N, C-alpha and C positions, 0 to 999 in steps of 0.2 A: 504494500500499499504506499503510495507517495504522499509527502507532506505538501501542504498548501504553501505557496510562496507568499512571503510577506513583503510588502512594498512601503517605503517611507513616504510621507506626505510630500516631501521634496521631489522624489522620483515622479510621483503621479502628477504633480504640477508641471515638471518639465516635459513629460510625455504629452499632456494635454496642450500645453503651449506650442508645442512643435506642430500640432494639428491646427490650432486657432491662428497661428501666424502664417500658415500656409507653407511652411517648410516641407511638410509631407502630408499625405492623405491618411485617413483612418486605416485603410487596408495595409499600407506599408508599415505603419507603426505597429499594428497588431502582429504582422508577420515577424517583424524584427525582434520585438520583445516577447513573442509567443503568448499573446494576450487574447482572450475571447473578445469579440466585438461588443458583447454585452457588458463586459467587465470595463472596457474602455468608455463606452457610452454612459456607464454610471459614474465613473470618474469625472467625465466631462460635465455631466449634469451637476454634480456636487460642486465642481470648481466654478461653474457659471453661477450657481446659486449663492455660494459663499463669497463671491468676487467683491460684493459691496462691503464685507467685513474687513478686507485688507486695508490696513492704514498706510497710506503713501506719504512720504515726505512732501512738504509743501514746495511747489516749484518757485524759484525766485525770478524775478522779472529780467527781460533782456537788458543787457547793458549796451547802450547805444554810443555811437561816436559823438564827438563835440557837436557836430552839426545837427545831431538828433535823429539822424537816419540810422536804421538798424543794419548798417554794414558790419560784417563780421561779428554777429552776435555771440555772446558767450553765456551759455546756460550753466547755472550753478550745480543744479541736481536734476537729472532726467531719468534717473533709473526708475523703472516701473515696479519690478518685483525684486525686493531685496531679501 
């Protein structure tokens, strides 16, 4: 009898983000990680439902040049999922 595999929340998020960002489609992901499509669908559903619970750092405004135009803007913090 085989044991069930355990996946960390970080791994699940990484796999779901691969699909949501368009890097790969669901079928490719399921083949590579040997996941059942139903398992992946459950992970994706949970991720989407709980996305509003993720607290993101506040983005800071664009620093503009002296003329006031946004040439060469510098973003202070643009990370989405930390």
